[in-house]
GUKE-868061 format. One record per residue: residue number from 1; residue in one letter; x, y, z of N, C-alpha, C in turn. Coordinates in steps of 0.2 Angstrom, whole numbers, plus 2048, in hexadecimal, padded with zeros to 3 digits. Example, Ala and Ser with C-alpha at 12.3 -4.5 7.8 and 13.67 -1.06 7.14 Angstrom:
<1,"a",<842,7E4,827>,<83E,7EA,827>,<842,7F0,827>> <2,"s",<840,7F5,823>,<844,7FB,824>,<840,800,827>> 
% end
This chain:
<1,"m",<855,852,7E9>,<856,84D,7E6>,<852,84C,7DE>> <2,"n",<856,84A,7D9>,<854,849,7D3>,<854,844,7D3>> <3,"f",<84E,83F,7CF>,<849,839,7CF>,<849,839,7C7>> <4,"s",<84A,83D,7C2>,<849,83D,7BB>,<84B,837,7B9>> <5,"n",<852,833,7BC>,<853,82B,7B7>,<851,825,7BB>> <6,"n",<84C,829,7C0>,<84B,822,7C4>,<846,81D,7C1>> <7,"p",<847,817,7C1>,<843,812,7BC>,<839,813,7BD>> <8,"i",<839,815,7C5>,<832,814,7C6>,<82D,81B,7C5>> <9,"c",<832,820,7C5>,<832,828,7C2>,<830,824,7BB>> <10,"k",<835,825,7B7>,<833,823,7B2>,<82C,81F,7AE>> <11,"l",<82D,81A,7B3>,<826,816,7B0>,<81F,819,7B1>> <12,"l",<820,81D,7B7>,<818,81F,7B9>,<818,827,7B5>> <13,"g",<81E,82C,7B4>,<81C,830,7B3>,<81B,836,7B8>> <14,"i",<821,836,7C0>,<81D,838,7C5>,<825,83C,7C6>> <15,"k",<826,840,7CE>,<82A,844,7CF>,<82F,840,7D6>> <16,"y",<82C,83B,7D9>,<830,839,7DD>,<82D,831,7DF>> <17,"p",<831,82C,7DF>,<831,824,7DE>,<82D,822,7E2>> <18,"i",<825,825,7E5>,<824,823,7EB>,<81B,820,7E8>> <19,"i",<818,81B,7E9>,<812,818,7EA>,<80D,81A,7F1>> <20,"q",<807,81B,7EF>,<802,81B,7F5>,<801,814,7F5>> <21,"g",<801,813,7F9>,<7FE,80A,7FC>,<7F7,80B,7FB>> <22,"g",<7F5,803,7F9>,<7EE,804,7F5>,<7E7,802,7F9>> <23,"m",<7E8,806,801>,<7E6,805,804>,<7DD,802,807>> <24,"a",<7DD,7FD,805>,<7D4,7FC,804>,<7D0,7FF,808>> <25,"m",<7CB,803,807>,<7C3,805,809>,<7C5,80C,80D>> <26,"i",<7CD,80F,80A>,<7D0,815,80C>,<7D3,817,807>> <27,"a",<7D7,816,804>,<7DB,819,7FD>,<7D4,81D,7F9>> <28,"d",<7D3,821,7F8>,<7CE,825,7F4>,<7D1,82A,7F0>> <29,"a",<7CB,82E,7EB>,<7D0,833,7E6>,<7D1,838,7E9>> <30,"a",<7D0,83A,7F0>,<7D3,83F,7F3>,<7DB,83E,7F4>> <31,"l",<7DB,839,7F7>,<7E1,836,7FC>,<7E8,837,7F5>> <32,"a",<7E4,831,7EF>,<7E7,82F,7EB>,<7EA,839,7E6>> <33,"a",<7E6,83C,7E6>,<7E7,841,7E1>,<7EB,845,7E5>> <34,"a",<7ED,847,7EC>,<7EE,849,7F1>,<7F6,848,7F2>> <35,"v",<7F7,83F,7EF>,<7FE,83D,7EF>,<802,83D,7E8>> <36,"s",<7FB,83B,7E1>,<800,83F,7DC>,<801,848,7DB>> <37,"n",<7FD,84B,7DE>,<7FF,852,7DF>,<805,853,7E2>> <38,"g",<809,850,7E7>,<80C,850,7EB>,<813,84E,7E7>> <39,"g",<813,84A,7E1>,<818,847,7DE>,<818,840,7DE>> <40,"g",<814,83D,7DF>,<815,835,7E0>,<810,831,7DC>> <41,"l",<80C,82C,7DE>,<809,827,7DA>,<804,827,7DF>> <42,"g",<7FF,82A,7DE>,<7F8,82A,7E2>,<7F3,824,7DF>> <43,"i",<7F0,820,7E6>,<7F0,819,7E3>,<7E7,81B,7E5>> <44,"i",<7E0,818,7E2>,<7DB,819,7E3>,<7D9,80F,7E4>> <45,"a",<7D7,80E,7EB>,<7D5,807,7ED>,<7D0,805,7EA>> <46,"a",<7D0,7FE,7E4>,<7C8,7FF,7E2>,<7C4,7FA,7E7>> <47,"m",<7C6,7F6,7EC>,<7C4,7F1,7F0>,<7BE,7F3,7F1>> <48,"k",<7B9,7EE,7F1>,<7B0,7F1,7F3>,<7AE,7F4,7ED>> <49,"s",<7B2,7F8,7E9>,<7AF,7FB,7E6>,<7AA,7F9,7DF>> <50,"t",<7A4,7F9,7DE>,<7A1,7F7,7D6>,<7A6,7FB,7D1>> <51,"g",<7A6,7F8,7CB>,<7A8,7F9,7C8>,<7A6,801,7C5>> <52,"e",<7A2,803,7C4>,<79E,80B,7C4>,<79E,80F,7CA>> <53,"e",<7A1,80E,7D0>,<7A3,812,7D5>,<7AA,812,7D4>> <54,"l",<7AD,80C,7D2>,<7B6,80F,7CE>,<7B5,814,7CA>> <55,"r",<7B3,813,7C6>,<7B2,817,7C0>,<7B1,820,7C4>> <56,"a",<7AE,822,7C7>,<7AB,825,7C9>,<7AF,828,7D0>> <57,"e",<7B4,826,7D3>,<7BA,826,7D7>,<7BD,82A,7D2>> <58,"i",<7C1,827,7CD>,<7C5,827,7C6>,<7C5,82E,7C7>> <59,"r",<7BE,830,7C4>,<7BC,835,7C3>,<7BE,83B,7C5>> <60,"r",<7BD,839,7CC>,<7BC,83D,7D3>,<7C4,841,7D2>> <61,"a",<7C9,83C,7D1>,<7CF,83D,7D3>,<7D1,841,7CB>> <62,"r",<7D0,83F,7C7>,<7D3,844,7C1>,<7CF,84B,7C3>> <63,"r",<7C9,84B,7C6>,<7C8,854,7C6>,<7CB,857,7CC>> <64,"l",<7D1,853,7CE>,<7D5,857,7D5>,<7DB,856,7D5>> <65,"t",<7E0,850,7CD>,<7E6,851,7CC>,<7E8,852,7C3>> <66,"d",<7EC,853,7C0>,<7EC,853,7BA>,<7F3,84F,7BA>> <67,"k",<7F6,84C,7BF>,<7FB,848,7C1>,<7F8,840,7C1>> <68,"p",<7FE,83B,7BF>,<7FD,836,7BC>,<7FB,832,7C5>> <69,"f",<7F5,82D,7C3>,<7F3,82A,7CB>,<7F2,821,7C8>> <70,"g",<7F1,81F,7CE>,<7EF,817,7CB>,<7EA,816,7CE>> <71,"v",<7E8,80E,7CF>,<7E2,80A,7D3>,<7E4,806,7D3>> <72,"n",<7E3,802,7DA>,<7E5,7FC,7DD>,<7DF,7F7,7DE>> <73,"l",<7E1,7F1,7DB>,<7DB,7ED,7DC>,<7DD,7E6,7E0>> <74,"m",<7D8,7E4,7E4>,<7D8,7E1,7EA>,<7D6,7D9,7E4>> <75,"l",<7DA,7D5,7E3>,<7D6,7CF,7DD>,<7D2,7CB,7E1>> <76,"q",<7D1,7CB,7E7>,<7CC,7C5,7EC>,<7C5,7CA,7EA>> <77,"s",<7C6,7D1,7E9>,<7BF,7D2,7E9>,<7BA,7D0,7E4>> <78,"p",<7B4,7D0,7E6>,<7B1,7CD,7E0>,<7AE,7D2,7D9>> <79,"y",<7B0,7D9,7DA>,<7AF,7DE,7D6>,<7B4,7DF,7CF>> <80,"t",<7BA,7DB,7D4>,<7BF,7DB,7CD>,<7C0,7DA,7C5>> <81,"p",<7BB,7D5,7C4>,<7BA,7D8,7BE>,<7B8,7DC,7BA>> <82,"e",<7B3,7DF,7BD>,<7B0,7E7,7BE>,<7B5,7EA,7BA>> <83,"a",<7B9,7ED,7C4>,<7BF,7F2,7C1>,<7C3,7F0,7BC>> <84,"a",<7C5,7E9,7BB>,<7CB,7E7,7B7>,<7C9,7EB,7AF>> <85,"k",<7C4,7EC,7AD>,<7C0,7EF,7A7>,<7C0,7F7,7A8>> <86,"v",<7BE,7F9,7B0>,<7BF,800,7AE>,<7C4,803,7AF>> <87,"v",<7CA,801,7B2>,<7CF,804,7B2>,<7D2,804,7AA>> <88,"i",<7CF,7FF,7A7>,<7D2,800,79E>,<7CF,808,79B>> <89,"e",<7C6,805,79B>,<7C1,808,79A>,<7C3,811,79A>> <90,"e",<7C6,812,7A2>,<7C6,819,7A5>,<7CF,81B,7A4>> <91,"g",<7D3,81A,7A0>,<7D7,81B,79E>,<7DD,81A,7A3>> <92,"v",<7DD,817,7A8>,<7E1,816,7AE>,<7E6,814,7AC>> <93,"k",<7EF,817,7AF>,<7F3,818,7AA>,<7F8,80F,7B0>> <94,"v",<7F5,80E,7B7>,<7F8,80B,7BB>,<7F3,809,7C0>> <95,"v",<7F5,801,7C0>,<7F3,7FC,7C3>,<7F7,7FA,7CA>> <96,"t",<7F5,7F9,7D0>,<7F9,7F5,7D5>,<7F4,7EF,7D5>> <97,"t",<7F7,7EA,7D9>,<7F2,7E5,7DA>,<7F5,7E0,7E0>> <98,"g",<7F0,7DD,7E3>,<7F1,7DB,7E9>,<7ED,7D3,7EB>> <99,"a",<7EF,7D0,7F0>,<7EB,7CB,7F2>,<7E9,7C7,7EB>> <100,"g",<7EC,7C3,7E9>,<7EC,7C0,7E2>,<7F1,7C1,7DD>> <101,"n",<7F0,7BC,7D8>,<7F3,7BB,7D2>,<7ED,7C1,7CC>> <102,"p",<7F2,7C5,7CA>,<7EE,7C9,7C4>,<7F1,7C8,7BE>> <103,"a",<7F4,7C0,7BC>,<7F6,7BE,7B7>,<7F0,7BF,7B1>> <104,"e",<7E9,7BE,7B3>,<7E4,7BF,7AF>,<7E4,7C2,7AA>> <105,"y",<7E4,7C7,7AE>,<7E2,7CF,7AB>,<7E9,7D4,7A8>> <106,"i",<7EF,7D1,7AB>,<7F5,7D5,7A8>,<7F6,7D6,7A1>> <107,"k",<7F4,7D3,79C>,<7F4,7D5,795>,<7F1,7DA,792>> <108,"e",<7EC,7D9,793>,<7E5,7DD,793>,<7E7,7E5,795>> <109,"w",<7E9,7E4,79B>,<7EB,7EB,7A0>,<7F2,7EF,79A>> <110,"k",<7F5,7E8,799>,<7FC,7EC,797>,<7F9,7ED,790>> <111,"a",<7F5,7EA,78B>,<7F5,7ED,786>,<7F0,7F3,785>> <112,"a",<7EC,7F4,78B>,<7EA,7FB,78A>,<7EF,802,78D>> <113,"g",<7F5,800,78F>,<7F9,804,792>,<7FB,804,796>> <114,"i",<7F8,801,79B>,<7FA,7FF,7A3>,<7FE,7FC,7A5>> <115,"a",<802,800,7AA>,<807,7FE,7AE>,<805,7FA,7B2>> <116,"v",<806,7F4,7B3>,<803,7F0,7B9>,<80B,7EE,7BD>> <117,"i",<808,7F0,7C5>,<80C,7EE,7C9>,<809,7E9,7D0>> <118,"p",<80B,7E4,7CF>,<809,7DF,7D4>,<80A,7E1,7DB>> <119,"v",<808,7E0,7E4>,<80C,7DE,7E6>,<80D,7D8,7EA>> <120,"v",<814,7D6,7E9>,<817,7CF,7EB>,<817,7CE,7F4>> <121,"p",<818,7C7,7F7>,<81B,7C7,7FB>,<81E,7C2,7FB>> <122,"a",<823,7BF,7F5>,<829,7BA,7F6>,<82A,7BB,7EF>> <123,"v",<832,7BA,7EE>,<835,7B9,7E8>,<831,7B3,7E4>> <124,"s",<82F,7B1,7E4>,<82C,7AB,7DF>,<825,7AE,7DC>> <125,"f",<821,7B1,7DF>,<81C,7B6,7DE>,<81E,7BC,7DA>> <126,"a",<825,7BE,7DB>,<827,7C6,7D6>,<829,7C2,7D0>> <127,"k",<82C,7BD,7D1>,<82E,7B9,7CB>,<829,7B6,7C7>> <128,"l",<824,7B4,7CA>,<81D,7B3,7C6>,<81B,7BA,7C0>> <129,"m",<819,7BE,7C8>,<818,7C6,7C2>,<81E,7C9,7BE>> <130,"e",<821,7C6,7BE>,<827,7CA,7B8>,<824,7C5,7B1>> <131,"r",<825,7BF,7B3>,<822,7BA,7AC>,<81C,7BC,7A8>> <132,"a",<817,7BF,7AE>,<810,7C0,7AA>,<811,7C7,7A8>> <133,"g",<816,7CB,7A9>,<816,7D0,7A5>,<815,7D7,7A9>> <134,"a",<818,7D6,7AF>,<816,7DC,7B5>,<819,7E2,7B4>> <135,"s",<818,7E8,7B5>,<81C,7ED,7B2>,<825,7ED,7B6>> <136,"a",<821,7EE,7BE>,<825,7EE,7C3>,<821,7EB,7C9>> <137,"i",<826,7E9,7CD>,<824,7E4,7D2>,<824,7E9,7D9>> <138,"i",<81E,7E9,7DF>,<81E,7EA,7E4>,<820,7E5,7EA>> <139,"c",<827,7E5,7EE>,<827,7E0,7F1>,<824,7E2,7FB>> <140,"e",<821,7E0,7FC>,<81D,7E2,801>,<821,7DE,808>> <141,"g",<823,7E0,80D>,<826,7DB,813>,<822,7DB,818>> <142,"c",<820,7D9,81D>,<81B,7D7,822>,<81B,7DC,826>> <143,"e",<81F,7DF,827>,<81F,7E6,82B>,<818,7EC,82A>> <144,"a",<816,7E8,823>,<810,7EE,820>,<80A,7EC,822>> <145,"g",<806,7F3,824>,<800,7F2,826>,<7FB,7ED,821>> <146,"g",<7F6,7EC,824>,<7F2,7E7,81D>,<7F3,7DF,81C>> <147,"h",<7F2,7DF,817>,<7F2,7D5,814>,<7FA,7D6,814>> <148,"i",<7FD,7D0,817>,<804,7D0,817>,<807,7C8,816>> <149,"g",<80C,7C7,812>,<80F,7BF,813>,<816,7C1,81C>> <150,"e",<819,7BC,819>,<81F,7B9,81E>,<824,7BF,81D>> <151,"a",<827,7BF,819>,<82F,7C3,817>,<82F,7C9,818>> <152,"t",<835,7CB,81E>,<835,7D3,81F>,<835,7D4,819>> <153,"t",<836,7DF,818>,<838,7E2,814>,<840,7E3,811>> <154,"m",<845,7E1,818>,<84A,7E1,817>,<84D,7DA,814>> <155,"a",<84A,7D6,815>,<84D,7D0,812>,<84A,7CE,80B>> <156,"l",<843,7CF,80A>,<841,7CF,801>,<841,7D3,7FE>> <157,"v",<843,7DA,7FE>,<844,7DE,7FC>,<84C,7DC,7F5>> <158,"p",<850,7DB,7F9>,<856,7D8,7F6>,<856,7D3,7F1>> <159,"q",<853,7CE,7F4>,<84F,7C8,7EF>,<84C,7C9,7EA>> <160,"v",<849,7CC,7EC>,<844,7CE,7E3>,<848,7D1,7E1>> <161,"r",<84B,7D6,7E2>,<850,7D9,7DD>,<855,7D6,7DA>> <162,"d",<858,7D1,7DE>,<85C,7CB,7D9>,<858,7C6,7D6>> <163,"a",<850,7C6,7D8>,<84D,7C4,7D3>,<84A,7C4,7CC>> <164,"v",<849,7CB,7CB>,<845,7CF,7C8>,<849,7D3,7C4>> <165,"s",<847,7D6,7BD>,<84B,7DB,7B9>,<846,7E0,7B8>> <166,"v",<840,7E0,7BA>,<83A,7E7,7B9>,<83D,7E9,7BF>> <167,"p",<83B,7F1,7BF>,<83C,7F5,7C6>,<838,7F1,7CB>> <168,"v",<83C,7F3,7D1>,<839,7F0,7D9>,<836,7F6,7DE>> <169,"v",<832,7F6,7DF>,<831,7F9,7E5>,<82E,7F6,7EB>> <170,"a",<832,7FA,7F1>,<833,7F7,7F8>,<82D,7FB,7FB>> <171,"a",<828,7F6,7FE>,<822,7F6,805>,<823,7F4,80C>> <172,"g",<821,7F7,80F>,<821,7F4,816>,<827,7F6,81B>> <173,"g",<823,7FB,820>,<828,7FF,824>,<82C,803,822>> <174,"i",<829,808,81F>,<82D,80F,81B>,<827,813,81D>> <175,"a",<82B,818,820>,<825,81F,822>,<82A,825,822>> <176,"d",<831,824,820>,<835,82B,821>,<83B,828,81C>> <177,"g",<83F,830,81B>,<845,82F,817>,<84A,828,818>> <178,"r",<84A,826,821>,<84E,821,821>,<84B,81B,81F>> <179,"g",<846,81B,81E>,<843,815,819>,<844,814,815>> <180,"l",<842,81A,811>,<845,81A,80A>,<84E,81C,808>> <181,"a",<851,81D,80C>,<858,819,80B>,<859,814,80A>> <182,"a",<857,810,810>,<856,807,811>,<853,806,80C>> <183,"a",<84E,807,809>,<84B,803,804>,<850,804,7FC>> <184,"f",<854,809,7FC>,<858,80A,7F5>,<85D,805,7F5>> <185,"m",<85F,805,7FD>,<865,800,7FE>,<866,7FA,7FD>> <186,"l",<85F,7FA,7FE>,<85E,7F2,7FC>,<85B,7F1,7F7>> <187,"g",<859,7F5,7F0>,<85A,7F2,7EA>,<855,7F6,7E8>> <188,"a",<850,7FB,7EC>,<84A,7FB,7EA>,<84B,800,7E3>> <189,"d",<846,803,7DF>,<846,809,7DB>,<842,80E,7DF>> <190,"g",<83E,80A,7E1>,<837,80F,7E5>,<834,80B,7EB>> <191,"v",<82F,810,7EF>,<82E,80D,7F2>,<823,80F,7F2>> <192,"q",<822,80A,7F8>,<819,80B,7F8>,<81B,80C,7FF>> <193,"v",<816,812,802>,<813,814,808>,<80E,814,809>> <194,"g",<80A,810,80F>,<802,80F,810>,<803,812,818>> <195,"t",<805,811,81B>,<804,814,824>,<806,81C,825>> <196,"r",<809,81D,820>,<80B,826,824>,<807,827,81E>> <197,"f",<805,826,81A>,<7FE,82B,815>,<7F7,829,819>> <198,"l",<7F8,825,820>,<7F0,825,823>,<7F1,82B,827>> <199,"a",<7F6,82E,827>,<7F7,834,82A>,<7F5,83B,829>> <200,"a",<7F4,83A,821>,<7F4,83D,81B>,<7ED,841,81D>> <201,"t",<7ED,849,81D>,<7E7,84F,81D>,<7DF,84D,818>> <202,"e",<7E3,849,813>,<7DE,848,80F>,<7DC,841,80F>> <203,"c",<7DF,83D,814>,<7DD,835,815>,<7D5,836,818>> <204,"g",<7D0,834,814>,<7C9,835,81A>,<7C9,82F,821>> <205,"i",<7CD,82D,822>,<7CA,828,827>,<7C9,82B,82D>> <206,"h",<7C3,829,830>,<7C4,82C,838>,<7C9,82F,83C>> <207,"s",<7C7,835,83E>,<7CD,837,843>,<7CE,834,849>> <208,"n",<7C9,82F,84A>,<7CC,82B,850>,<7D4,823,84C>> <209,"y",<7D1,824,845>,<7D8,81E,843>,<7DD,824,844>> <210,"k",<7DC,829,841>,<7E4,82C,843>,<7E6,82C,84B>> <211,"e",<7E2,82D,84F>,<7E4,82D,856>,<7E7,828,859>> <212,"v",<7E4,822,857>,<7E5,81D,859>,<7EC,81A,855>> <213,"l",<7ED,81D,84E>,<7F2,81C,84B>,<7F9,81E,84F>> <214,"f",<7F7,826,851>,<7FD,82B,853>,<7FD,827,85B>> <215,"k",<7FB,825,85F>,<7FD,825,864>,<800,81B,864>> <216,"a",<801,817,85F>,<804,811,85D>,<80D,812,85C>> <217,"n",<811,80D,863>,<815,80C,863>,<819,808,85E>> <218,"d",<81E,806,860>,<823,801,85E>,<821,7FA,85D>> <219,"n",<81C,7F8,863>,<818,7F3,863>,<812,7F3,861>> <220,"g",<80E,7F7,85F>,<809,7FA,85D>,<804,7F5,85A>> <221,"t",<805,7F0,854>,<801,7EA,852>,<802,7E6,852>> <222,"v",<7FE,7E1,850>,<7FD,7D9,850>,<7FB,7D6,84A>> <223,"v",<7FB,7D1,84A>,<7F9,7CE,842>,<7F4,7CA,844>> <224,"i",<7EF,7C9,83F>,<7EA,7C8,841>,<7E8,7C2,83A>> <225,"g",<7E4,7BC,83C>,<7E0,7BA,834>,<7E7,7B6,833>> <226,"r",<7EB,7B4,836>,<7F0,7AE,832>,<7EB,7A9,830>> <227,"r",<7E6,7A7,835>,<7E2,79E,833>,<7DF,79D,82E>> <228,"s",<7DC,7A6,82A>,<7DA,7A5,826>,<7DE,7A5,820>> <229,"g",<7E5,7A6,821>,<7E7,7A6,81A>,<7EA,7AC,817>> <230,"h",<7E5,7B1,81C>,<7E6,7BB,819>,<7EA,7BE,820>> <231,"a",<7F0,7BD,821>,<7F4,7BF,826>,<7F2,7C8,824>> <232,"m",<7F0,7CD,82A>,<7EF,7D2,82B>,<7F2,7D5,82F>> <233,"r",<7F5,7DC,82F>,<7F8,7DE,833>,<7F4,7E3,835>> <234,"a",<7F2,7E6,83C>,<7EE,7EB,840>,<7F1,7EE,844>> <235,"l",<7EF,7F4,848>,<7F1,7F7,84D>,<7ED,7F3,852>> <236,"k",<7F1,7F3,858>,<7EE,7EF,85F>,<7E6,7F4,864>> <237,"t",<7E2,7F1,863>,<7DD,7F3,863>,<7D9,7EF,865>> <238,"p",<7D4,7EF,86B>,<7D1,7EB,86F>,<7CD,7E5,86A>> <239,"f",<7CB,7E8,863>,<7C8,7E1,860>,<7CF,7DE,85D>> <240,"s",<7D2,7E0,859>,<7D9,7DD,856>,<7DB,7D8,85C>> <241,"l",<7DC,7DA,862>,<7E0,7D6,866>,<7D9,7D0,869>> <242,"s",<7D3,7D2,868>,<7CD,7CC,86A>,<7CF,7C8,864>> <243,"f",<7CF,7CB,85D>,<7CF,7C7,858>,<7D5,7C1,857>> <244,"q",<7DA,7C3,85A>,<7E0,7BE,85A>,<7DF,7B8,861>> <245,"r",<7DB,7BB,864>,<7DB,7B6,86B>,<7D5,7B1,867>> <246,"t",<7D0,7B4,866>,<7CC,7AF,861>,<7CD,7A8,85D>> <247,"e",<7D1,7AC,859>,<7D6,7A8,855>,<7DA,7A4,856>> <248,"s",<7DE,7A4,85B>,<7E1,79F,860>,<7E0,79B,860>> <249,"e",<7D8,79D,866>,<7D6,799,86A>,<7D0,793,866>> <250,"s",<7CE,798,862>,<7C6,793,85F>,<7C7,78E,85D>> <251,"a",<7C4,789,85C>,<7C3,782,858>,<7BF,783,853>> <252,"d",<7BC,787,851>,<7B7,787,84B>,<7B9,78D,849>> <253,"f",<7C0,791,848>,<7BE,798,844>,<7BC,798,83C>> <254,"s",<7B5,79B,83D>,<7B0,79C,83A>,<7B3,7A3,835>> <255,"e",<7AD,7A0,82D>,<7AC,7A8,82A>,<7A9,7AE,82D>> <256,"a",<7A8,7AC,833>,<7A2,7B1,835>,<7A9,7B4,83B>> <257,"i",<7AC,7B3,83D>,<7B3,7B4,83E>,<7B5,7BA,83A>> <258,"l",<7B7,7B7,835>,<7BA,7BA,82F>,<7B7,7C0,82E>> <259,"k",<7B1,7C1,82B>,<7AC,7C6,82A>,<7AD,7CB,82F>> <260,"s",<7AE,7CC,837>,<7AD,7CC,83B>,<7B2,7D1,83A>> <261,"g",<7B9,7D0,837>,<7BD,7D6,838>,<7BE,7DB,831>> <262,"t",<7BB,7D8,82C>,<7B8,7DE,826>,<7B2,7E3,828>> <263,"a",<7AE,7E1,82F>,<7A9,7E6,830>,<7AF,7E9,836>> <264,"a",<7B4,7E6,838>,<7B7,7EB,83C>,<7BB,7EF,839>> <265,"f",<7BF,7EE,834>,<7C1,7F5,830>,<7BC,7F8,82D>> <266,"k",<7B5,7F7,82A>,<7B3,7FC,82A>,<7B1,802,830>> <267,"a",<7AF,7FE,836>,<7AF,801,83D>,<7B4,807,83F>> <268,"a",<7BA,804,83C>,<7C1,809,83C>,<7C1,80E,83B>> <269,"i",<7BF,80E,834>,<7C0,814,82F>,<7BA,817,82D>> <270,"k",<7B4,815,82E>,<7AF,81B,82E>,<7AD,81B,834>> <271,"d",<7AC,819,83A>,<7A9,81B,841>,<7B0,81C,842>> <272,"g",<7B4,81B,842>,<7BD,81B,847>,<7B8,817,84F>> <273,"d",<7B6,812,84E>,<7B3,80F,854>,<7BC,80A,858>> <274,"k",<7BE,80F,85D>,<7C2,80C,861>,<7C3,804,864>> <275,"e",<7BD,803,866>,<7B9,7FB,86A>,<7B9,7F6,864>> <276,"n",<7B5,7F7,85F>,<7B6,7F3,85A>,<7B8,7F2,851>> <277,"g",<7BB,7F8,851>,<7BE,7FA,84D>,<7C5,7F4,84A>> <278,"s",<7C7,7F6,845>,<7CE,7F2,843>,<7D1,7F6,83F>> <279,"f",<7D7,7F9,840>,<7DB,7FD,83F>,<7E0,7FB,83B>> <280,"v",<7DF,7FB,834>,<7E6,7F7,832>,<7ED,7FF,831>> <281,"a",<7F3,7FB,833>,<7F9,800,832>,<7FE,7FB,835>> <282,"g",<804,7FD,832>,<809,7FA,830>,<80F,7FC,838>> <283,"q",<815,7F7,838>,<81A,7F9,83E>,<81B,7FE,83E>> <284,"i",<81C,804,83A>,<820,80A,83A>,<81B,80C,83D>> <285,"a",<816,80A,83F>,<810,811,842>,<814,816,846>> <286,"g",<817,812,84C>,<819,816,850>,<81E,81D,84E>> <287,"l",<820,81E,848>,<824,824,845>,<81D,829,843>> <288,"v",<818,827,844>,<813,82A,83F>,<80D,82E,844>> <289,"k",<810,833,846>,<80F,837,84C>,<80B,83F,84C>> <290,"r",<809,841,844>,<803,847,842>,<803,847,83D>> <291,"e",<7FC,84B,83C>,<7F9,84B,834>,<7FC,850,831>> <292,"q",<7FE,850,82A>,<801,852,825>,<7FF,852,81D>> <293,"p",<7FD,858,81A>,<7FC,856,814>,<801,851,810>> <294,"a",<7FD,84E,80C>,<801,848,80A>,<807,84C,805>> <295,"a",<809,850,800>,<80C,854,800>,<812,855,803>> <296,"e",<812,858,80A>,<815,859,80F>,<818,853,80F>> <297,"i",<816,84F,811>,<818,848,814>,<81C,846,80C>> <298,"i",<81C,844,808>,<820,843,804>,<826,848,802>> <299,"t",<825,84D,802>,<82D,853,802>,<831,851,809>> <300,"e",<82E,84F,80E>,<82F,84F,814>,<835,84B,816>> <301,"m",<831,844,812>,<834,83E,812>,<83C,83D,80A>> <302,"f",<839,83F,804>,<83F,842,802>,<845,846,803>> <303,"s",<842,84D,808>,<846,84F,80A>,<84C,84C,80F>> <304,"e",<849,848,815>,<84E,844,818>,<850,841,816>> <305,"l",<84F,83D,811>,<855,839,80C>,<85A,83C,809>> <306,"e",<859,843,806>,<85E,845,803>,<864,846,809>> <307,"r",<862,849,80F>,<865,84A,814>,<869,845,815>> <308,"l",<866,83F,819>,<86A,83A,81A>,<86E,838,814>> <309,"m",<86C,836,80E>,<872,834,807>,<879,83B,808>> <310,"q",<877,842,80B>,<87C,846,80B>,<882,845,810>> <311,"g",<880,843,814>,<883,840,81A>,<884,839,81C>> <312,"a",<884,834,817>,<882,82D,819>,<88B,82C,81A>> <313,"g",<891,82F,814>,<897,82E,814>,<898,82D,81C>> <314,"n",<898,831,820>,<89A,834,828>,<898,82E,829>> <315,"k",<895,82B,82A>,<892,823,82E>,<896,81B,82C>> <316,"l",<89B,81E,825>,<89D,819,822>,<8A7,81B,823>> <317,"t",<8A9,81E,826>,<8AE,820,827>,<8B2,820,82E>> 
% end
């Protein structure tokens, strides 16, 4: 399929309209470069990175690819002001944002030639971001892994599409060609994919993380953190189920409990701790069953999309 006229491909200079999710503490230069080399837009996660650490990762990505890539900023990070300057200084061409409102940075980023693409969980936020100058919008349904809102991808995408005039990217619950086809039919111009790229050969999470992911089924995730106002979807593990019980039963849901979630996330990524780790993934995890190079994941998804579109007429007669 030829996507040369696709709005996302034209905006970002990529072959396929697919953006890798900015998975905090997971999405590094190696994964971003592999996705970009495969024709998508790779993303480096800036969360927990100081400005200089992010600078080093950006430069590492440039050694691994000559294709476009971007940086994701989690706006709750204390390092966001540093990172906001580094992406300008390093000539990054795309910034995606999450967990907050990037309005204070958009004008300066756009003046530097950066395409700004916020992740939004609701129509009202999408409209706000368009008014602030966003280049495109990623509307993420609650099927996604990590921090989520309340609306599903199926319900959110068409409503955002009707509300804004900038390109729209669908996220949440997309892992194969069927998800791509659905996203395009709902009005999206492209997709953002996170969970499927956890299975990429170039994704540096612990092998136990991938093992837990591959064993997941359709009922394999749980949402934790609702009482904190920062709901997060993760795979069902001893930690996530215990956290959910504590959250629902404890009269005093303290800051210490919230910090335990961050520590557990690190334990999953670095140590593969199946008992005490928090293995973040989306509801589509049950479809992800094997490790593949990122480029192969991309071509497989879009080849399936092409086959589906060619045969779509048979289902409508």
